PLY file of the C-alpha trace (Angstrom):
ply
format ascii 1.0
element vertex 170
property float x
property float y
property float z
element edge 169
property int vertex1
property int vertex2
end_header
0.00 0.00 0.00
1.26 3.47 -0.89
0.05 6.51 1.01
1.13 9.52 -1.05
0.91 12.85 0.81
0.73 10.76 3.98
1.05 13.71 6.37
0.82 12.15 9.85
-0.26 8.80 8.46
-3.91 8.19 9.29
-4.41 5.95 6.24
-1.00 4.33 6.76
-1.57 3.44 10.41
-5.02 2.06 9.64
-3.68 -0.09 6.76
-0.84 -1.37 8.94
-3.14 -2.27 11.81
-5.52 -3.98 9.35
-2.74 -6.31 8.23
-1.19 -4.71 5.15
1.99 -6.64 4.28
3.83 -3.42 3.52
2.98 0.27 3.79
4.98 3.04 2.16
4.23 6.55 3.41
5.49 9.49 1.36
5.41 13.14 2.40
7.69 16.13 1.95
7.25 17.39 5.52
9.86 16.18 8.00
7.70 17.41 10.87
4.64 15.46 9.69
6.75 12.34 9.25
8.06 12.63 12.82
4.44 12.57 13.99
3.82 9.59 11.70
6.72 7.73 13.32
5.16 8.37 16.73
1.75 7.24 15.44
3.32 3.99 14.20
5.06 3.50 17.55
1.73 3.87 19.36
-0.17 1.77 16.77
2.33 -0.79 15.45
1.62 -2.62 12.18
0.04 -6.07 12.50
3.01 -8.01 11.19
3.81 -5.95 8.10
6.55 -3.44 7.43
6.29 0.32 7.17
8.66 2.45 5.09
8.70 6.23 5.44
9.98 8.35 2.57
10.56 12.09 2.83
10.05 13.21 -0.75
7.62 15.14 -2.90
4.86 12.67 -3.81
4.93 13.65 -7.50
8.68 13.03 -7.60
8.29 9.70 -5.80
5.64 8.51 -8.26
7.80 9.60 -11.22
11.01 7.98 -9.97
9.76 4.82 -8.27
9.63 1.57 -10.20
7.61 -0.12 -7.46
3.98 -1.12 -7.98
1.31 -1.27 -5.30
-1.99 -3.08 -4.79
-3.56 -0.04 -3.16
-2.67 3.65 -3.48
-4.08 6.55 -1.47
-3.77 10.07 -2.91
-4.78 12.70 -0.36
-2.90 15.87 -1.33
-3.27 19.28 0.25
-5.46 21.75 -1.64
-4.04 22.42 -5.10
-6.14 25.59 -5.49
-7.46 28.13 -3.03
-8.61 30.72 -5.59
-10.56 30.59 -8.84
-7.49 31.91 -10.68
-5.61 28.67 -9.96
-8.50 26.26 -10.64
-7.31 25.19 -14.11
-3.79 24.43 -12.85
-5.30 22.45 -9.97
-7.46 20.32 -12.27
-4.40 19.60 -14.42
-2.42 18.68 -11.27
-5.13 16.21 -10.18
-5.03 14.67 -13.65
-1.21 14.35 -13.61
-1.18 12.97 -10.06
-3.79 10.32 -10.79
-2.10 9.37 -14.07
1.20 8.89 -12.21
-0.51 6.80 -9.54
-2.18 4.63 -12.17
1.26 3.88 -13.59
2.31 2.53 -10.16
-0.89 0.58 -9.44
-1.01 -3.18 -9.94
-3.76 -4.66 -12.10
-6.16 -5.16 -10.53
-5.67 -2.51 -7.88
-7.53 -0.05 -5.71
-7.07 3.71 -5.92
-8.37 6.08 -3.25
-8.14 9.63 -4.61
-9.19 12.83 -2.85
-9.44 16.56 -3.30
-9.89 19.26 -0.67
-9.68 22.18 -3.11
-12.79 24.35 -2.63
-12.72 25.76 -6.15
-12.52 22.31 -7.76
-16.06 20.97 -7.56
-17.06 17.31 -7.79
-17.64 17.27 -11.58
-14.26 18.90 -12.25
-12.44 16.53 -9.91
-14.15 13.45 -11.31
-13.43 14.71 -14.83
-9.72 15.04 -14.02
-9.62 11.51 -12.63
-11.60 10.20 -15.64
-9.12 11.87 -18.02
-6.21 10.25 -16.16
-7.83 6.82 -16.44
-8.50 7.31 -20.17
-4.94 8.50 -20.83
-3.54 5.55 -18.88
-5.37 3.06 -21.11
-6.75 1.32 -18.02
-10.30 0.59 -16.98
-11.76 1.69 -13.68
-14.98 1.09 -11.81
-16.18 3.51 -9.14
-16.66 1.53 -5.93
-17.52 4.55 -3.77
-17.99 8.29 -4.11
-16.90 9.91 -0.87
-18.02 13.21 0.60
-17.28 15.08 3.77
-18.82 13.91 7.01
-21.78 15.64 8.69
-19.38 17.53 10.98
-18.40 19.55 7.86
-21.82 21.01 6.96
-22.46 22.47 3.50
-24.12 25.86 3.23
-26.63 26.25 0.41
-25.39 29.83 0.08
-21.75 28.77 -0.15
-21.50 25.67 -2.36
-17.69 25.76 -2.09
-18.14 24.60 1.50
-18.58 21.12 -0.01
-14.85 20.93 -0.52
-13.96 17.37 0.56
-14.50 14.79 -2.14
-13.07 11.44 -3.11
-13.35 8.34 -5.23
-12.53 4.72 -4.54
-11.73 3.00 -7.82
-11.21 -0.62 -8.77
-8.64 -0.39 -11.58
-7.92 -3.09 -14.11
0 1
1 2
2 3
3 4
4 5
5 6
6 7
7 8
8 9
9 10
10 11
11 12
12 13
13 14
14 15
15 16
16 17
17 18
18 19
19 20
20 21
21 22
22 23
23 24
24 25
25 26
26 27
27 28
28 29
29 30
30 31
31 32
32 33
33 34
34 35
35 36
36 37
37 38
38 39
39 40
40 41
41 42
42 43
43 44
44 45
45 46
46 47
47 48
48 49
49 50
50 51
51 52
52 53
53 54
54 55
55 56
56 57
57 58
58 59
59 60
60 61
61 62
62 63
63 64
64 65
65 66
66 67
67 68
68 69
69 70
70 71
71 72
72 73
73 74
74 75
75 76
76 77
77 78
78 79
79 80
80 81
81 82
82 83
83 84
84 85
85 86
86 87
87 88
88 89
89 90
90 91
91 92
92 93
93 94
94 95
95 96
96 97
97 98
98 99
99 100
100 101
101 102
102 103
103 104
104 105
105 106
106 107
107 108
108 109
109 110
110 111
111 112
112 113
113 114
114 115
115 116
116 117
117 118
118 119
119 120
120 121
121 122
122 123
123 124
124 125
125 126
126 127
127 128
128 129
129 130
130 131
131 132
132 133
133 134
134 135
135 136
136 137
137 138
138 139
139 140
140 141
141 142
142 143
143 144
144 145
145 146
146 147
147 148
148 149
149 150
150 151
151 152
152 153
153 154
154 155
155 156
156 157
157 158
158 159
159 160
160 161
161 162
162 163
163 164
164 165
165 166
166 167
167 168
168 169
């Protein structure tokens, strides 16, 4: 399992405790990775190994030759303003395309966006474009939204900023 943009490792710790044979956590923040190490100490993996890599996730995906059964992409917001929305959509497409090149067939891809200005149709379109360009096939297993403790205002649709897809990729 690869957790790209792992931050303090919530997905990584959960996968390890659920019995993942190997977890690789990648983040550029040394401080976040120190917290991840502490989280792993407190919640040790159930028999598997855990590798921590301090590197930009894009660079890791470009340079790694390793393939994974499951990849989690949970980057920070790529856009905070309308003026950067196009670049953000292109970044989501590139990121997902890179991840698809490192995903075994079949494999599971969890992909998320927390960019307010990238709505659900734009995000899903970026992921769809990445799948098409990769030449792979994907089935949507789940569409994920933010929990009830992140309410959405009808007068501020951008408040529905957390979104994700779980894909079965062949």
